[in-house]
SENUZA-675547 format. One record per residue: residue in three letters; residue number from 1; x, y, z of N, C-alpha, C in turn. Coordinates in pm, 1 decimal. Example, Ala and Ser with C-alpha at 12.3 -4.5 7.8 and 13.67 -1.06 7.14 Angstrom:
DOKE  code  pos      n_xx      n_yy      n_zz     ca_xx     ca_yy     ca_zz      c_xx      c_yy      c_zz
DOKE   ALA    1    1319.0    -569.0     780.0    1230.0    -450.0     780.0    1320.0    -330.0     780.0
DOKE   SER    2    1285.0    -225.0     708.0    1367.0    -106.0     714.0    1290.0       3.0     787.0
This chain:
DOKE  code  pos      n_xx      n_yy      n_zz     ca_xx     ca_yy     ca_zz      c_xx      c_yy      c_zz
DOKE   MET    1      86.1    -119.6       0.0       0.0       0.0       0.0      89.3     124.0       0.0
DOKE   LYS    2      83.5     203.1    -104.9     176.9     313.8    -121.2     104.7     448.4    -120.0
DOKE   THR    3     183.3     554.0    -103.7     131.4     689.4    -111.9     207.7     762.9    -220.7
DOKE   GLU    4     162.1     882.7    -249.9     231.6     965.5    -349.5     372.4    1000.5    -302.4
DOKE   TRP    5     391.2    1009.2    -170.8     521.6    1042.5    -113.6     597.1     912.8     -86.7
DOKE   ASP    6     707.1     889.2    -159.2     785.6     767.7    -141.4     909.8     799.3     -57.9
DOKE   TYR    7     914.1     744.1      64.1    1023.7     772.4     156.5    1131.9     664.4     155.5
DOKE   THR    8    1129.4     575.2      58.7    1222.6     462.8      59.2    1368.0     509.7      65.7
DOKE   GLN    9    1404.3     604.1     -18.5    1542.7     650.5     -22.8    1579.3     737.7      97.8
DOKE   LEU   10    1478.3     783.5     171.4    1501.7     874.7     283.2    1494.4     804.4     418.8
DOKE   ALA   11    1458.2     675.5     418.2    1422.1     606.9     542.3    1534.6     603.1     645.1
DOKE   ASP   12    1655.7     566.9     603.2    1765.3     556.8     700.1    1804.0     693.3     755.0
DOKE   ALA   13    1801.3     794.4     669.9    1833.8     929.4     716.8    1729.5     978.7     817.7
DOKE   TYR   14    1608.3     928.0     804.4    1500.2     971.1     894.6    1530.5     934.8    1040.0
DOKE   LEU   15    1615.1     834.9    1061.5    1654.2     794.3    1196.7    1728.0     906.3    1269.2
DOKE   LYS   16    1782.0    1000.6    1196.1    1860.8    1109.5    1255.5    1774.2    1228.8    1295.6
DOKE   ARG   17    1645.0    1220.7    1271.3    1557.5    1333.4    1301.3    1537.0    1348.1    1453.0
DOKE   PRO   18    1502.9    1469.7    1500.2    1486.1    1491.4    1644.5    1357.3    1429.8    1698.0
DOKE   ASP   19    1356.8    1401.7    1828.5    1234.8    1357.8    1895.6    1141.3    1476.6    1915.0
DOKE   TYR   20    1015.1    1446.6    1945.8     919.1    1551.2    1979.1     941.4    1596.4    2123.9
DOKE   ALA   21     904.7    1721.2    2150.9     924.3    1777.9    2285.0     844.6    1698.2    2387.9
DOKE   LYS   22     912.9    1652.4    2490.8     847.9    1573.7    2595.6     734.6    1652.8    2661.9
DOKE   SER   23     756.9    1782.3    2685.0     655.3    1863.6    2751.5     526.5    1867.6    2671.0
DOKE   ALA   24     538.2    1877.5    2537.7     419.7    1883.2    2452.0     349.3    1747.9    2447.6
DOKE   ILE   25     425.0    1639.6    2438.3     366.1    1506.1    2436.6     296.3    1477.5    2569.2
DOKE   ASP   26     361.4    1512.2    2680.0     300.9    1490.9    2811.8     168.9    1567.1    2825.0
DOKE   SER   27     167.2    1692.6    2776.4      43.3    1771.9    2782.0     -66.3    1709.0    2697.7
DOKE   MET   28     -30.3    1660.7    2579.9    -126.9    1595.8    2491.6    -190.2    1474.8    2560.3
DOKE   LEU   29    -108.0    1389.6    2620.1    -157.8    1268.2    2684.5    -245.0    1301.0    2805.2
DOKE   LYS   30    -207.2    1406.4    2877.3    -285.1    1446.6    2994.6    -422.6    1497.6    2953.0
DOKE   ILE   31    -426.1    1584.8    2851.3    -554.0    1640.2    2805.5    -643.5    1530.0    2749.5
DOKE   ALA   32    -583.5    1437.1    2674.6    -661.2    1327.2    2616.5    -711.4    1230.0    2723.5
DOKE   GLY   33    -650.2    1236.1    2840.4    -696.2    1152.9    2951.0    -669.9    1005.0    2932.8
DOKE   VAL   34    -571.2     971.2    2848.2    -540.4     829.7    2827.9    -458.6     777.2    2945.8
DOKE   LYS   35    -465.1     646.1    2964.5    -392.1     581.4    3073.1    -324.0     456.0    3020.0
DOKE   LYS   36    -234.4     403.5    3099.8    -161.9     282.5    3061.7    -259.5     173.0    3022.7
DOKE   GLY   37    -232.2     111.3    2908.2    -318.5       4.3    2859.4    -423.0      48.0    2759.8
DOKE   ASP   38    -447.2     179.5    2748.3    -540.2     229.2    2646.8    -480.9     209.1    2507.8
DOKE   TRP   39    -568.3     213.4    2407.7    -526.5     185.5    2270.6    -500.2     314.2    2191.5
DOKE   ALA   40    -386.0     316.5    2120.5    -350.8     428.1    2032.3    -315.0     374.3    1894.8
DOKE   CYS   41    -352.2     448.6    1793.2    -311.0     417.4    1656.4    -221.9     531.1    1608.8
DOKE   ASP   42     -96.4     499.9    1580.0       0.4     599.6    1532.1      11.3     583.8    1381.1
DOKE   ILE   43     -43.1     678.8    1307.8     -54.6     668.6    1162.3      59.9     742.9    1094.6
DOKE   GLY   44     123.3     675.8     998.0     244.2     730.0     938.4     356.6     723.7    1040.1
DOKE   ALA   45     366.9     610.0    1106.7     455.8     596.4    1223.0     603.5     601.2    1185.8
DOKE   GLY   46     635.7     577.8    1059.7     773.1     595.4    1013.0     875.7     517.6    1092.5
DOKE   ALA   47     976.8     589.3    1141.7    1086.0     527.5    1216.9    1057.6     525.5    1366.6
DOKE   ALA   48     931.8     543.0    1404.4     884.6     524.3    1542.9     922.1     635.8    1639.1
DOKE   HIS   49     949.7     755.9    1589.6     982.3     866.0    1680.1     869.9     891.1    1780.8
DOKE   LEU   50     746.9     899.6    1731.5     633.6     920.2    1821.3     588.7     788.8    1884.5
DOKE   THR   51     593.0     681.9    1807.8     550.7     551.3    1858.1     623.4     515.7    1987.1
DOKE   LEU   52     752.0     540.7    1991.7     831.2     508.3    2110.4     785.5     588.6    2231.5
DOKE   LYS   53     750.5     715.3    2210.6     702.4     798.6    2321.7     570.8     745.0    2376.1
DOKE   LEU   54     482.8     703.6    2286.7     355.1     648.6    2329.2     374.0     514.4    2398.8
DOKE   ALA   55     469.8     435.6    2349.7     498.1     305.8    2410.6     555.5     322.1    2551.0
DOKE   GLU   56     643.6     419.6    2567.3     702.7     445.2    2698.8     595.5     483.6    2800.4
DOKE   PHE   57     490.6     550.2    2753.9     381.1     588.9    2841.7     299.2     467.0    2885.2
DOKE   GLY   58     303.5     360.4    2803.1     231.8     238.5    2838.3     107.5     211.6    2757.8
DOKE   LEU   59      87.0     286.2    2649.1     -28.1     261.3    2562.5      -7.6     134.2    2480.4
DOKE   GLN   60    -117.6      71.8    2439.5    -113.9     -37.8    2343.4    -124.6      24.3    2204.5
DOKE   ILE   61     -25.3       1.1    2120.2     -14.6      79.5    1996.5     -21.8      -7.3    1872.0
DOKE   CYS   62    -105.8      34.6    1777.9    -102.5     -14.8    1641.1     -33.8      92.7    1557.9
DOKE   ALA   63      87.4      62.7    1512.2     164.9     157.6    1431.4     139.7     126.5    1284.1
DOKE   VAL   64      87.7     225.3    1211.7      50.3     207.9    1071.1     145.7     286.9     984.0
DOKE   GLU   65     209.7     220.9     888.7     308.3     286.6     802.4     306.3     222.3     664.1
DOKE   PRO   66     289.6     301.4     557.4     280.2     244.6     423.6     413.0     206.2     359.5
DOKE   ASN   67     521.9     272.2     399.6     649.9     251.2     331.7     727.3     136.0     395.8
DOKE   ASP   68     768.1      40.5     315.3     834.2     -79.0     368.0     963.6     -46.8     442.5
DOKE   ALA   69    1046.2      39.8     384.0    1175.9      71.1     445.9    1157.4     145.3     577.5
DOKE   MET   70    1064.9     241.0     579.2    1037.7     314.8     702.1     981.4     221.1     808.3
DOKE   ARG   71     887.4     136.4     768.1     824.1      45.6     862.9     926.4     -53.2     920.9
DOKE   ASN   72    1017.2    -101.1     837.5    1120.3    -192.9     886.6    1208.9    -126.3     991.1
DOKE   ASN   73    1242.6      -0.5     968.0    1321.6      72.4    1068.6    1242.7      90.7    1197.5
DOKE   GLY   74    1114.0     119.6    1183.7    1030.2     133.0    1302.1    1020.0       2.8    1380.2
DOKE   ILE   75    1005.0    -107.6    1307.9     996.9    -239.1    1372.8    1124.4    -267.8    1451.2
DOKE   LYS   76    1239.3    -236.0    1391.7    1366.8    -259.1    1460.6    1377.0    -174.9    1587.1
DOKE   ARG   77    1334.5     -49.0    1578.4    1348.8      41.8    1693.8    1253.1       5.8    1807.1
DOKE   THR   78    1144.3     -61.6    1775.2    1046.2     -96.2    1878.8    1047.5    -246.2    1909.6
DOKE   SER   79    1153.7    -314.1    1871.0    1157.4    -460.1    1885.6    1146.3    -505.6    2030.5
DOKE   GLN   80    1184.5    -420.7    2124.6    1176.2    -456.0    2266.2    1044.4    -411.7    2329.7
DOKE   CYS   81     955.3    -354.5    2249.7     828.0    -303.2    2302.3     716.6    -403.7    2274.3
DOKE   SER   82     675.0    -476.3    2375.4     571.0    -577.5    2357.9     434.3    -515.2    2332.3
DOKE   ASN   83     421.6    -383.4    2356.3     292.9    -314.8    2338.8     281.7    -244.0    2204.4
DOKE   VAL   84     368.1    -277.7    2108.3     363.0    -215.6    1975.1     346.0    -323.4    1868.5
DOKE   GLN   85     244.9    -305.1    1782.7     225.2    -390.8    1666.2     232.6    -303.6    1540.7
DOKE   TRP   86     288.6    -357.0    1433.7     305.4    -280.4    1310.0     215.3    -334.2    1199.5
DOKE   PHE   87     162.5    -239.2    1117.9      73.3    -273.2    1009.0     103.4    -184.2     888.5
DOKE   GLU   88      74.0    -237.1     769.5      82.2    -156.8     647.8     -52.6     -90.0     625.0
DOKE   GLY   89     -50.1      40.5     599.4    -173.3     113.6     575.1    -143.4     260.5     556.7
DOKE   VAL   90    -245.0     337.4     520.4    -230.3     482.0     501.2    -334.6     554.6     585.3
DOKE   GLY   91    -318.9     685.3     596.7    -407.7     763.3     681.0    -553.0     757.9     638.7
DOKE   GLU   92    -576.3     745.6     509.0    -713.6     742.1     459.1    -776.4     602.3     471.4
DOKE   HIS   93    -692.1     499.5     476.3    -738.6     359.8     483.8    -641.1     282.9     573.6
DOKE   THR   94    -665.9     286.3     702.7    -571.6     224.6     797.5    -585.0      74.1     806.2
DOKE   GLY   95    -703.5      21.3     773.0    -727.6    -120.9     790.9    -755.2    -159.5     935.4
DOKE   MET   96    -770.3     -59.8    1021.7    -792.6     -85.8    1162.9    -941.8    -105.6    1193.5
DOKE   GLU   97    -967.4    -170.6    1305.2   -1103.5    -197.9    1351.0   -1175.6     -69.1    1391.1
DOKE   ALA   98   -1302.3     -60.4    1362.1   -1381.7      57.4    1399.1   -1396.5      68.1    1550.4
DOKE   LYS   99   -1396.0     193.6    1597.7   -1419.3     225.7    1739.4   -1328.0     147.7    1834.6
DOKE   LYS  100   -1203.0     135.7    1796.6   -1106.2      59.3    1877.2   -1017.7     147.7    1964.1
DOKE   PHE  101    -990.9     273.2    1917.9    -881.4     350.2    1975.7    -928.0     466.7    2062.5
DOKE   ASP  102    -849.5     489.5    2167.9    -870.3     605.3    2254.9    -799.9     728.6    2199.9
DOKE   LEU  103    -693.7     706.8    2121.2    -611.6     815.9    2067.6    -559.9     775.9    1930.8
DOKE   VAL  104    -570.9     866.5    1834.6    -512.4     847.2    1701.4    -416.8     962.4    1675.4
DOKE   THR  105    -293.6     929.7    1639.8    -191.4    1032.5    1621.4    -131.9    1028.1    1480.4
DOKE   PHE  106     -91.1    1146.0    1434.6     -18.5    1161.9    1308.3     108.6    1240.6    1340.0
DOKE   GLY  107     221.7    1174.8    1348.1     347.7    1243.8    1374.2     419.0    1276.4    1244.4
DOKE   SER  108     413.3    1402.4    1203.2     475.0    1448.3    1077.3     422.8    1370.6     957.0
DOKE   SER  109     295.5    1334.4     960.0     239.9    1254.2     851.1     104.3    1303.9     801.6
DOKE   PHE  110      37.7    1388.3     877.8     -95.5    1436.9     837.9     -87.7    1514.0     707.2
DOKE   ASN  111      24.4    1580.6     682.6      40.6    1662.3     562.5      54.8    1580.2     434.9
DOKE   VAL  112      83.8    1450.9     445.9      98.5    1369.3     325.3     -29.2    1291.8     294.8
DOKE   CYS  113    -134.3    1317.9     372.0    -264.5    1254.4     350.6    -360.3    1351.9     283.0
DOKE   ASP  114    -468.0    1296.8     228.2    -585.6    1378.5     202.6    -645.0    1402.0     340.4
DOKE   ARG  115    -630.4    1522.6     393.4    -657.9    1544.5     534.6    -804.0    1521.1     572.0
DOKE   GLN  116    -895.1    1558.2     486.3   -1036.1    1534.3     517.8   -1067.6    1384.5     517.4
DOKE   GLU  117   -1010.9    1311.1     423.0   -1031.2    1166.3     421.8    -967.4    1101.7     544.0
DOKE   ALA  118    -849.4    1151.9     583.4    -781.7    1097.9     701.1    -860.6    1125.4     829.0
DOKE   LEU  119    -926.5    1240.9     835.4   -1009.0    1273.0     952.5   -1132.9    1183.4     959.1
DOKE   LEU  120   -1191.7    1153.9     844.5   -1304.9    1061.1     841.4   -1262.5     922.5     890.5
DOKE   GLU  121   -1146.3     877.3     845.8   -1095.4     747.5     889.3   -1062.1     749.1    1037.6
DOKE   THR  122   -1007.3     860.8    1084.3    -976.7     874.0    1226.2   -1102.6     860.6    1310.3
DOKE   LYS  123   -1208.1     929.4    1270.0   -1334.8     919.3    1343.9   -1386.2     776.0    1343.8
DOKE   ARG  124   -1370.4     707.8    1231.5   -1421.1     570.4    1221.2   -1354.2     477.7    1322.6
DOKE   ILE  125   -1224.7     494.8    1342.7   -1152.0     399.8    1428.5   -1142.3     445.9    1574.1
DOKE   LEU  126   -1183.8     571.8    1600.9   -1182.5     620.3    1738.3   -1305.0     572.2    1815.3
DOKE   LYS  127   -1285.3     546.9    1944.4   -1398.1     523.8    2033.6   -1476.9     653.4    2048.4
DOKE   ASP  128   -1597.1     643.6    2100.5   -1674.2     763.4    2132.0   -1592.4     850.3    2227.3
DOKE   LYS  129   -1583.0     976.9    2196.3   -1506.8    1074.3    2275.4   -1356.1    1048.5    2274.0
DOKE   GLY  130   -1309.1     971.9    2174.4   -1165.5     954.7    2156.6   -1100.9    1081.1    2102.5
DOKE   TRP  131    -967.5    1080.4    2094.4    -892.5    1201.6    2059.1    -805.7    1181.3    1935.4
DOKE   PHE  132    -798.9    1287.3    1855.8    -711.4    1297.3    1738.1    -600.2    1397.1    1768.8
DOKE   ALA  133    -478.7    1367.9    1721.1    -368.4    1464.3    1733.8    -277.5    1455.3    1612.1
DOKE   CYS  134    -239.7    1570.5    1560.3    -136.9    1576.7    1455.8     -27.7    1671.2    1502.5
DOKE   MET  135      94.7    1643.5    1460.5     207.6    1723.6    1511.5     324.6    1721.2    1414.2
DOKE   TRP  136     409.3    1823.5    1430.1     533.7    1833.6    1354.2     639.2    1898.6    1443.4
DOKE   ASN  137     764.0    1872.0    1411.9     875.1    1949.5    1465.1     912.2    2054.0    1360.2
DOKE   HIS  138     902.4    2180.3    1397.5     937.5    2289.1    1306.2    1071.4    2347.9    1345.4
DOKE   ARG  139    1156.6    2365.9    1247.6    1287.8    2427.1    1272.2    1272.1    2572.2    1316.2
DOKE   ASP  140    1355.6    2612.5    1410.4    1358.4    2752.4    1454.2    1443.1    2831.5    1354.9
DOKE   LEU  141    1375.4    2908.2    1271.1    1444.8    2978.2    1162.4    1520.3    3101.4    1210.1
DOKE   GLN  142    1509.0    3133.6    1340.5    1589.2    3242.5    1396.5    1729.7    3195.1    1432.5
DOKE   ASP  143    1747.4    3065.2    1441.3    1879.0    3009.6    1469.4    1972.0    3037.5    1351.3
DOKE   PRO  144    2093.6    3086.9    1376.5    2182.8    3125.6    1265.7    2206.9    3015.6    1163.2
DOKE   LEU  145    2232.6    2893.1    1209.0    2257.2    2784.7    1114.4    2131.6    2752.4    1035.4
DOKE   GLN  146    2017.5    2746.3    1103.3    1892.9    2718.3    1032.7    1860.2    2828.8     933.4
DOKE   ASN  147    1889.3    2951.0     969.8    1866.4    3063.1     879.6    1954.0    3051.3     755.3
DOKE   GLN  148    2077.6    3008.7     775.8    2169.8    2989.5     663.2    2118.9    2878.6     571.1
DOKE   ILE  149    2070.1    2770.3     631.0    2016.1    2659.7     551.3    1891.5    2704.9     475.1
DOKE   GLU  150    1809.2    2786.0     541.3    1689.4    2839.3     475.3    1727.6    2920.0     351.4
DOKE   THR  151    1834.1    2996.4     360.9    1883.2    3074.1     246.8    1924.0    2982.1     132.8
DOKE   ILE  152    1993.0    2872.8     166.5    2034.2    2775.4      64.6    1911.9    2719.3      -7.8
DOKE   LEU  153    1810.8    2681.8      69.3    1689.7    2623.0       9.9    1621.9    2720.2     -85.5
DOKE   LYS  154    1609.8    2845.5     -42.9    1536.8    2943.0    -124.0    1617.2    2988.8    -244.9
DOKE   GLU  155    1749.8    2979.1    -235.6    1833.3    3011.2    -351.2    1825.1    2902.4    -458.0
DOKE   GLN  156    1810.0    2777.7    -414.0    1814.5    2665.0    -506.9    1676.8    2617.9    -555.2
DOKE   ILE  157    1572.2    2649.5    -478.0    1437.8    2604.3    -515.0    1349.0    2726.6    -534.3
DOKE   LYS  158    1313.9    2752.6    -657.1    1227.3    2866.2    -685.4    1091.1    2842.6    -620.2
DOKE   ASP  159    1042.3    2945.1    -550.5     911.8    2936.9    -484.0     904.3    2820.3    -386.4
DOKE   TYR  160    1013.1    2800.0    -310.8    1014.1    2693.1    -210.4     893.8    2707.4    -117.9
DOKE   ASP  161     826.2    2596.9     -96.3     700.1    2598.1     -21.2     704.0    2487.8      83.7
DOKE   TYR  162     672.0    2521.6     207.3     668.2    2421.4     313.4     551.9    2324.9     298.0
DOKE   GLY  163     457.5    2355.7     211.4     338.4    2273.9     201.4     250.3    2293.8     323.2
DOKE   THR  164     169.3    2194.3     354.6      72.7    2209.5     463.3     132.9    2182.1     600.6
DOKE   ARG  165     257.7    2137.0     607.5     315.6    2098.8     736.6     338.2    2217.5     830.5
DOKE   ARG  166     346.8    2339.0     776.7     362.8    2456.1     863.0     233.6    2537.0     876.8
DOKE   GLU  167     126.6    2487.2     820.0      -1.7    2557.8     831.9     -62.8    2535.6     970.1
DOKE   ASP  168    -143.9    2630.7    1013.2    -229.3    2609.8    1129.8    -336.9    2510.0    1087.4
DOKE   GLN  169    -347.9    2399.6    1159.5    -438.5    2291.4    1118.9    -581.1    2309.7    1169.7
DOKE   ARG  170    -606.1    2414.8    1245.9    -737.2    2429.5    1308.9    -851.8    2435.3    1208.6
DOKE   ASP  171    -836.6    2513.0    1102.0    -946.5    2525.8    1005.5    -977.9    2392.4     938.4
DOKE   VAL  172    -874.1    2316.7     905.9    -894.5    2186.8     840.7    -972.6    2093.3     932.6
DOKE   ILE  173    -934.9    2090.8    1059.4   -1003.5    2004.0    1155.8   -1146.3    2052.2    1178.0
DOKE   ASP  174   -1162.4    2184.1    1195.6   -1296.8    2240.6    1216.8   -1388.1    2214.9    1097.3
DOKE   ASP  175   -1332.6    2228.0     975.8   -1412.7    2212.1     854.5   -1469.3    2071.2     839.8
DOKE   SER  176   -1403.9    1974.5     903.2   -1453.3    1837.0     893.6   -1586.6    1820.2     966.2
DOKE   GLY  177   -1611.5    1903.5    1067.7   -1732.7    1891.5    1146.8   -1737.3    1767.5    1234.5
DOKE   LEU  178   -1624.4    1701.7    1250.7   -1621.4    1574.2    1322.3   -1570.7    1586.0    1465.7
DOKE   PHE  179   -1513.3    1702.5    1498.3   -1443.4    1715.4    1625.6   -1487.3    1841.1    1699.6
DOKE   ASP  180   -1471.6    1837.2    1830.9   -1495.9    1954.9    1913.2   -1379.9    2053.7    1896.9
DOKE   SER  181   -1380.5    2159.7    1973.1   -1282.5    2267.7    1959.5   -1138.9    2215.0    1962.8
DOKE   VAL  182   -1057.5    2266.9    1873.6    -917.8    2224.3    1862.2    -834.0    2289.4    1971.9
DOKE   ILE  183    -748.3    2209.9    2030.9    -653.4    2258.4    2132.3    -514.5    2260.8    2069.6
DOKE   TYR  184    -445.9    2372.8    2084.6    -311.2    2386.5    2028.6    -208.0    2379.3    2140.6
DOKE   LEU  185    -103.5    2298.7    2118.3       3.7    2282.0    2215.5     137.5    2299.6    2146.0
DOKE   GLU  186     236.7    2345.9    2220.4     371.2    2346.5    2165.4     474.3    2330.9    2276.8
DOKE   GLY  187     591.2    2286.4    2238.5     702.2    2270.8    2332.0     833.2    2280.4    2256.8
DOKE   SER  188     937.8    2314.6    2327.2    1068.5    2336.0    2264.9    1157.3    2212.2    2277.8
DOKE   VAL  189    1235.6    2191.0    2174.9    1334.6    2083.4    2173.1    1468.7    2144.1    2134.0
DOKE   LEU  190    1570.6    2123.5    2217.3    1706.4    2160.2    2178.6    1777.1    2029.9    2144.9
DOKE   HIS  191    1788.0    2004.2    2017.8    1835.4    1875.2    1967.1    1987.3    1874.4    1962.1
DOKE   LYS  192    2048.6    1801.1    2056.7    2194.0    1782.8    2054.5    2225.0    1668.3    1960.2
DOKE   VAL  193    2303.7    1695.2    1861.1    2325.4    1594.8    1757.4    2468.8    1603.2    1705.3
DOKE   VAL  194    2524.1    1489.2    1674.2    2653.3    1484.8    1605.8    2636.6    1556.0    1471.3
DOKE   ALA  195    2730.5    1642.1    1438.6    2717.8    1723.6    1317.6    2693.0    1637.7    1193.4
DOKE   GLU  196    2762.8    1525.6    1184.1    2745.5    1437.5    1068.8    2603.5    1380.8    1062.8
DOKE   ASP  197    2547.0    1350.3    1178.8    2410.8    1297.7    1181.5    2310.2    1405.4    1140.4
DOKE   PHE  198    2336.1    1530.0    1179.8    2248.0    1639.1    1138.5    2251.1    1654.9     986.8
DOKE   ILE  199    2369.3    1646.3     931.0    2383.1    1655.0     785.0    2305.7    1540.7     718.1
DOKE   GLU  200    2323.6    1419.2     770.0    2254.4    1303.4     713.5    2103.3    1317.6     727.2
DOKE   GLY  201    2060.3    1378.4     838.3    1917.5    1396.3     861.2    1850.1    1476.4     752.1
DOKE   TRP  202    1923.5    1567.0     691.0    1864.3    1648.1     584.3    1830.1    1565.3     461.4
DOKE   LYS  203    1892.2    1449.1     449.3    1861.0    1361.5     336.5    1723.9    1295.0     352.6
DOKE   SER  204    1660.5    1315.3     470.2    1527.6    1257.4     493.2    1416.5    1358.1     467.5
DOKE   HIS  205    1450.2    1480.1     427.8    1351.2    1587.6     420.1    1268.0    1573.9     293.2
DOKE   GLY  206    1150.8    1509.9     308.4    1068.0    1480.7     192.1    1020.2    1603.8     118.5
DOKE   THR  207     988.8    1711.3     191.8     939.8    1833.6     127.8    1046.1    1892.7      36.2
DOKE   VAL  208    1171.3    1895.2      83.5    1282.4    1944.6       0.4    1306.0    1850.6    -116.8
DOKE   HIS  209    1301.9    1721.9     -89.6    1328.2    1622.6    -193.8    1228.9    1635.1    -308.3
DOKE   ARG  210    1102.6    1653.3    -276.1     998.8    1663.5    -378.4    1014.9    1788.1    -464.7
DOKE   GLN  211    1057.5    1897.7    -404.8    1060.9    2024.7    -476.9    1193.7    2050.9    -547.7
DOKE   SER  212    1300.2    1987.1    -499.5    1432.7    2019.9    -554.0    1468.4    1937.9    -676.5
DOKE   LYS  213    1404.8    1819.5    -689.7    1429.3    1730.0    -802.5    1578.9    1702.2    -816.6
DOKE   ASP  214    1641.5    1741.6    -928.5    1781.6    1706.7    -952.0    1878.9    1792.3    -871.1
DOKE   LYS  215    1831.4    1887.2    -792.6    1918.9    1970.9    -710.4    1934.7    1916.8    -567.4
DOKE   PHE  216    1867.7    1807.2    -535.9    1865.6    1759.0    -397.6    2006.0    1726.6    -346.4
DOKE   ASP  217    2084.9    1658.1    -426.4    2221.2    1623.2    -383.8    2306.4    1748.6    -365.5
DOKE   PHE  218    2290.7    1844.5    -456.4    2368.0    1968.4    -445.7    2329.2    2044.4    -318.9
DOKE   ILE  219    2200.1    2050.9    -290.0    2153.6    2119.3    -169.1    2213.8    2055.1     -45.3
DOKE   ASN  220    2216.6    1924.0     -41.8    2274.2    1855.6      73.8    2424.1    1879.5      85.0
DOKE   LYS  221    2491.0    1895.0     -26.6    2634.1    1929.1     -22.7    2654.9    2070.6      32.5
DOKE   GLU  222    2567.3    2162.9      -4.7    2576.8    2299.8      46.1    2546.0    2304.2     196.5
DOKE   ILE  223    2449.3    2223.7     240.2    2420.2    2214.8     383.6    2540.8    2157.5     457.1
DOKE   ARG  224    2604.7    2058.1     399.0    2725.6    2001.8     459.9    2833.0    2109.2     477.1
DOKE   LYS  225    2852.4    2189.0     376.1    2953.2    2296.4     384.7    2919.8    2391.9     499.3
DOKE   ALA  226    2792.7    2428.9     510.5    2751.5    2523.3     614.8    2774.8    2466.5     753.4
DOKE   VAL  227    2743.3    2338.9     771.7    2760.8    2276.1     903.3    2908.6    2256.4     933.7
DOKE   GLU  228    2983.8    2208.3     838.0    3125.9    2182.5     860.5    3204.0    2310.9     885.7
DOKE   ALA  229    3153.7    2422.5     832.5    3219.8    2551.4     855.0    3215.8    2592.1    1001.7
DOKE   LYS  230    3121.9    2536.0    1077.9    3114.7    2565.1    1221.2    3229.1    2499.1    1297.3
DOKE   GLY  231    3285.2    2394.3    1239.0    3399.9    2328.6    1300.1    3367.8    2259.1    1432.0
DOKE   GLU  232    3243.3    2214.2    1448.2    3203.2    2150.2    1573.3    3157.4    2006.7    1547.6
DOKE   LYS  233    3200.5    1915.1    1635.0    3159.8    1774.9    1621.5    3013.6    1755.6    1657.7
DOKE   GLU  234    2968.7    1827.6    1760.5    2830.0    1822.6    1802.2    2770.2    1961.7    1795.4
DOKE   ILE  235    2643.7    1969.4    1756.0    2577.3    2098.9    1746.7    2441.7    2089.8    1817.2
DOKE   PHE  236    2388.9    2205.6    1855.3    2259.1    2213.8    1920.7    2162.6    2285.7    1826.5
DOKE   ILE  237    2053.3    2218.1    1793.2    1958.6    2271.1    1697.1    1822.1    2288.1    1763.9
DOKE   PRO  238    1768.0    2410.1    1766.9    1636.7    2431.7    1829.6    1521.3    2400.5    1734.3
DOKE   TYR  239    1422.5    2329.6    1789.4    1298.4    2299.1    1719.0    1181.1    2333.9    1809.3
DOKE   THR  240    1065.3    2352.9    1747.8     940.4    2367.5    1822.2     845.7    2256.8    1779.1
DOKE   THR  241     801.5    2176.1    1876.5     698.5    2076.0    1850.2     563.3    2145.1    1857.6
DOKE   ARG  242     484.7    2132.9    1751.3     350.9    2193.3    1746.2     248.0    2082.9    1729.4
DOKE   ILE  243     147.4    2082.3    1818.0      45.3    1977.8    1820.1     -94.0    2040.8    1811.7
DOKE   TRP  244    -177.9    1980.5    1726.9    -319.7    2017.7    1722.0    -398.6    1894.7    1769.2
DOKE   LEU  245    -481.8    1915.3    1870.2    -548.1    1806.6    1941.8    -698.6    1834.1    1947.4
DOKE   ALA  246    -780.1    1732.0    1921.4    -925.0    1752.2    1924.0    -996.5    1622.2    1959.2
DOKE   GLN  247   -1107.6    1636.0    2030.4   -1188.4    1521.3    2069.6   -1302.9    1500.9    1971.6
DOKE   VAL  248   -1325.0    1375.7    1934.8   -1431.4    1345.7    1839.7   -1567.1    1377.1    1902.6
DOKE   LYS  249   -1657.5    1428.0    1819.7   -1791.3    1463.2    1869.7   -1873.5    1337.0    1897.4
């Protein structure tokens, strides 16, 4: 089961991406009122960045991921988690049982779905009064290195567009008519990372990959130059985790 976005070539680099802010995840779980043993469906689970956080909390998780390479990496990372099961599926057609889940999450994956179709599917598999959440880690563009990288992207990609991943998701959720008032949460992440891993992580950036076409390798070489010019083995990169959370009507 495939999507328009093919992450096969980006899957290993995706392992280098930052985790979501613990403070934001903790707030989400508290508001949703879930407890150990409750059921969660993590859609577009990828390399298990969010899945692992939900597993650590003690939820029973069905991780749904359409891409074989991404799913295999996720399976490896959660191999010690007896409360995680993996399935092939997409946000619009998860293959999951109706009214099974207390929480349905999209970690950096809602933007690659038909969002209205994904919300309909989310409602189908949620229990009455269950919760939906979508989230992304957004780079802090005020950071000097991130600002420099942003310049590289805009110089090499005409009309570079973040797509829907940086949009406020409230209108999309409200327009579905399926959920109560949307709650917005955010938290900060200071991602300490080996410089080489940060460079490799950029090879997982699907939005850049889709728009840059034959310039993708060159862009990554320019990012490498910018990072290596800092002359540091480890670097600190600020991100903001942004979450939109809503309870099904």
